[in-house]
C-alpha positions as CSV (number, residue, x, y, z in Angstrom):
1,M,-22.8,-3.4,-27.2
2,T,-20.4,-6.7,-28.2
3,N,-16.8,-7.3,-27.2
4,Q,-15.2,-6.2,-30.9
5,Q,-16.8,-3.0,-30.6
6,F,-16.0,-2.3,-27.2
7,M,-12.7,-3.4,-27.4
8,S,-11.9,-0.7,-30.3
9,E,-13.8,2.1,-28.4
10,M,-11.6,1.2,-25.3
11,D,-8.2,0.9,-27.9
12,R,-9.9,4.9,-29.1
13,L,-10.1,6.3,-25.9
14,E,-6.8,4.4,-24.2
15,N,-4.3,7.6,-24.1
16,I,-7.4,9.8,-22.7
17,L,-8.1,8.0,-20.0
18,F,-4.7,7.1,-19.3
19,S,-4.2,10.6,-19.0
20,F,-7.4,11.6,-16.9
21,A,-6.2,9.1,-14.5
22,L,-2.6,10.0,-14.0
23,R,-5.0,13.5,-13.4
24,L,-6.7,12.0,-11.0
25,T,-4.2,10.0,-8.9
26,R,-1.0,11.4,-9.1
27,N,1.0,8.5,-9.5
28,Y,2.1,6.0,-12.4
29,E,1.4,2.9,-11.4
30,D,-1.9,4.1,-8.9
31,A,-3.0,5.7,-12.6
32,Q,-2.3,1.9,-14.4
33,D,-4.5,0.4,-11.8
34,L,-7.3,2.7,-11.8
35,M,-7.3,2.4,-15.8
36,Q,-7.1,-1.2,-15.2
37,E,-9.9,-1.4,-13.2
38,T,-12.1,1.0,-14.9
39,I,-12.0,-1.3,-18.1
40,F,-12.8,-4.3,-16.0
41,R,-16.0,-2.3,-14.6
42,A,-16.4,-0.9,-18.1
43,Y,-16.4,-4.5,-19.4
44,K,-18.2,-6.0,-17.1
45,H,-21.0,-3.6,-17.5
46,R,-20.9,-2.8,-21.3
47,D,-24.4,-3.9,-21.5
48,K,-25.8,-1.1,-20.0
49,F,-24.3,1.3,-22.6
50,A,-26.3,2.7,-24.3
51,M,-25.8,2.5,-28.3
52,G,-25.6,6.4,-29.7
53,T,-24.2,8.0,-26.1
54,N,-21.1,9.1,-25.6
55,F,-18.6,6.3,-24.9
56,K,-16.1,8.6,-23.7
57,S,-18.5,10.6,-21.4
58,W,-19.8,6.8,-20.1
59,S,-16.4,5.3,-19.6
60,S,-14.4,8.3,-18.2
61,T,-17.7,8.6,-15.5
62,I,-17.1,5.2,-14.3
63,M,-13.0,5.6,-14.0
64,R,-13.9,9.1,-11.5
65,N,-16.7,7.2,-9.8
66,T,-13.8,4.2,-9.1
67,Y,-11.2,6.8,-8.1
68,I,-13.6,8.7,-5.7
69,N,-14.8,5.1,-4.5
70,R,-11.3,4.2,-4.0
71,Y,-10.2,7.6,-2.5
72,R,-13.1,6.9,0.0
73,K,-11.7,3.3,1.2
74,M,-8.0,4.1,1.8
75,K,-8.8,7.5,3.7
76,S,-11.3,5.0,6.1
77,R,-8.3,2.9,6.7
78,K,-5.3,2.9,9.3
79,H,-2.2,3.2,8.0
80,V,0.8,2.2,9.7
81,N,4.3,3.0,8.3
82,E,6.2,1.1,11.0
83,P,7.5,-2.0,10.4
84,V,5.8,-5.1,12.3
85,E,8.8,-6.1,13.9
86,S,8.8,-2.6,16.2
87,F,4.6,-3.8,17.4
88,L,6.2,-7.6,18.5
89,F,6.0,-5.8,22.6
90,A,2.0,-7.0,22.2
91,V,2.3,-10.2,21.3
92,E,5.6,-10.6,23.9
93,N,4.7,-11.7,27.3
94,K,1.3,-13.1,26.9
95,G,1.9,-15.1,29.8
96,A,2.6,-12.2,32.0
97,I,-0.7,-11.5,34.4
98,A,-2.2,-8.0,34.5
99,N,-2.1,-6.1,37.8
100,G,-5.4,-4.5,38.8
101,G,-4.5,-3.4,42.3
102,E,-3.9,0.1,41.1
103,M,-7.4,0.4,39.4
104,N,-9.2,-1.8,41.8
105,M,-7.9,0.9,44.6
106,R,-9.3,3.9,42.2
107,M,-12.9,2.2,42.2
108,E,-12.5,2.0,46.0
109,E,-11.8,4.9,46.6
110,L,-14.4,6.4,43.3
111,E,-17.6,4.0,44.7
112,G,-16.8,6.2,48.3
113,K,-17.3,9.4,46.6
114,L,-20.2,8.1,45.2
115,R,-21.7,7.2,48.8
116,Q,-20.9,10.9,49.6
117,I,-23.3,12.1,47.1
118,S,-26.7,11.7,47.6
119,E,-28.3,8.7,46.0
120,I,-30.8,10.9,44.2
121,Y,-27.8,11.9,41.8
122,S,-25.6,8.6,42.3
123,V,-28.3,6.0,41.2
124,P,-28.8,7.8,37.8
125,F,-25.7,8.0,37.1
126,L,-24.4,4.4,38.7
127,M,-26.9,3.4,35.7
128,F,-25.5,5.9,33.1
129,Y,-22.0,4.1,33.8
130,R,-23.1,0.2,33.5
131,G,-25.1,1.4,30.6
132,Y,-28.0,2.4,30.4
133,E,-29.6,4.4,28.4
134,Y,-31.3,8.1,29.2
135,K,-35.2,6.4,28.5
136,E,-34.8,2.9,30.1
137,I,-32.8,5.4,33.6
138,A,-36.0,7.5,33.3
139,S,-38.6,4.5,33.3
140,Y,-37.0,2.7,35.8
141,L,-36.5,5.6,38.3
142,N,-40.2,7.0,37.2
143,I,-39.1,10.1,36.1
144,P,-38.9,12.9,32.9
145,I,-35.9,12.6,31.0
146,G,-34.2,16.1,31.4
147,T,-34.6,15.6,35.1
148,V,-32.0,12.2,34.7
149,K,-29.9,13.5,32.2
150,S,-30.1,17.2,35.2
151,R,-29.0,14.4,37.9
152,I,-26.3,12.9,35.7
153,F,-24.7,16.0,35.1
154,L,-24.7,17.2,38.4
155,A,-23.4,13.8,39.8
156,R,-20.3,14.2,37.8
157,K,-20.0,18.0,38.5
158,K,-20.2,17.0,42.3
159,L,-17.8,14.1,41.9
160,K,-15.4,16.6,40.5
161,A,-15.3,18.5,43.7
162,L,-15.0,15.4,46.1
163,I,-12.3,14.1,44.1
164,G,-10.1,17.3,43.1
165,D,-7.0,18.1,41.2
166,R,-5.0,14.9,41.4
167,S,-2.2,16.6,40.5
168,T,-1.3,18.8,43.2
169,A,-1.4,14.8,45.4
170,V,1.7,13.8,43.8
């Protein structure tokens, strides 16, 4: 397809494609962007258009696929609707030193509780906590994977029972 043929076909279908873009986006500016992107992609791939087939269907398909791709991309992105000034707290106080005292006390308490449960349960639990996979734990301890999963589950259950409900202690 030559440039002249492409432009004449696009001029002929411009209103139809724009109304289709409006139906997809439900926004005038987004429809204009979609129309421009569609024309660009169609022009870029005009050599793939088979002469004798329906140009309207071909360009509508390009528009629909472009819209779907853009929608998926926008859906996966995180949007922030607040001004940047409200996030200044994140960059302020960079010189402050974090106090890990409370976390250290909790970890010492947790390690004490781990010593209270049997080593059969605490070793697989600690290995899993440190990032080992079930297969690695099973091969290291020379036990089946099902046994590893069971021991980790039981270790969690025993730790929960030992730790108890913290909300009543406060």
